[in-house]
C-alpha positions as CSV (number, residue, x, y, z in Angstrom):
1,M,-22.8,-28.1,26.4
2,L,-23.5,-25.6,23.7
3,P,-23.4,-26.5,20.0
4,E,-20.6,-25.2,17.9
5,E,-23.0,-23.2,15.7
6,V,-23.6,-20.7,18.5
7,Y,-20.0,-19.6,18.5
8,K,-19.9,-19.4,14.7
9,R,-23.0,-17.3,14.6
10,R,-21.8,-14.7,17.1
11,P,-18.1,-13.8,16.4
12,R,-16.6,-11.7,19.2
13,H,-19.9,-12.1,21.0
14,N,-21.4,-8.8,19.9
15,N,-23.8,-8.2,17.1
16,T,-23.5,-4.4,16.9
17,P,-22.6,-3.4,13.3
18,E,-19.3,-1.5,12.9
19,S,-21.2,1.4,11.3
20,V,-23.4,1.9,14.4
21,T,-20.3,1.7,16.6
22,L,-18.6,4.4,14.4
23,I,-21.6,6.7,14.6
24,I,-21.8,6.4,18.4
25,A,-18.0,7.0,18.6
26,N,-18.4,10.1,16.4
27,F,-21.2,11.6,18.6
28,V,-19.2,10.9,21.8
29,V,-16.0,12.4,20.5
30,V,-17.6,15.5,19.0
31,S,-19.8,16.2,22.1
32,I,-16.8,15.9,24.5
33,G,-14.7,18.0,22.1
34,V,-17.2,20.8,21.9
35,T,-17.8,20.8,25.6
36,L,-14.1,21.0,26.4
37,F,-12.7,23.1,23.6
38,A,-15.4,25.4,22.3
39,D,-17.4,28.3,23.7
40,R,-19.6,31.0,22.3
41,N,-16.8,33.2,21.1
42,H,-13.8,30.9,20.4
43,V,-13.0,27.4,19.2
44,H,-9.7,26.2,20.5
45,W,-7.2,24.9,17.9
46,F,-7.0,21.6,19.6
47,F,-10.7,21.0,18.8
48,W,-9.8,21.0,15.1
49,V,-7.0,18.5,15.7
50,V,-9.5,16.2,17.4
51,I,-11.9,16.5,14.5
52,G,-9.1,15.8,12.0
53,L,-8.1,12.7,13.9
54,L,-11.7,11.6,14.1
55,A,-11.9,12.1,10.3
56,L,-8.9,9.9,9.8
57,Y,-10.4,7.2,12.1
58,N,-13.6,7.4,10.1
59,A,-11.8,7.0,6.8
60,F,-9.8,4.0,8.0
61,T,-12.8,2.3,9.6
62,I,-15.0,2.7,6.6
63,R,-12.2,1.5,4.3
64,R,-11.6,-1.6,6.6
65,N,-15.3,-2.4,6.7
66,R,-16.3,-1.4,3.2
67,E,-18.5,-4.5,2.6
68,D,-20.8,-3.4,5.5
69,Y,-21.6,-0.1,3.9
70,N,-24.5,-0.5,1.5
71,K,-26.7,2.3,0.2
72,V,-28.9,2.6,3.4
73,T,-25.9,2.5,5.8
74,T,-24.1,5.2,3.8
75,I,-27.2,7.4,3.9
76,V,-27.5,6.9,7.6
77,Y,-23.8,7.7,8.1
78,V,-24.0,10.9,6.0
79,A,-27.2,12.0,7.9
80,S,-25.3,11.4,11.2
81,V,-22.5,13.6,10.1
82,A,-25.1,16.4,9.2
83,V,-26.6,16.0,12.7
84,L,-23.0,16.3,14.2
85,V,-22.5,19.6,12.3
86,A,-25.9,20.9,13.7
87,A,-24.9,19.6,17.2
88,F,-21.6,21.5,17.0
89,F,-23.4,24.8,16.4
90,L,-26.0,24.0,19.1
91,F,-23.4,23.1,21.7
92,K,-21.2,26.0,20.8
93,N,-24.0,28.5,21.2
94,Q,-25.1,27.0,24.6
95,G,-21.7,27.6,26.2
């Protein structure tokens, strides 16, 4: 039988921080969105709808988990957004 402390230490049985989950979700959504809705000459309007919805999701997730975002986590999040912008131009020029 496992002691009760094991269940208190691991709520929901995952230890991945919400900030890491948010960054991974951003990369997945942007890479799929660019692949489906952007090519070298044109970006479909639905891509911008997807990016807008992703921005809303980011705002609500950061607001809900504000206590998890310290200075280091905020810098990592901003850097990941900068990498996403660079990935957009890289993926767009590949297609």
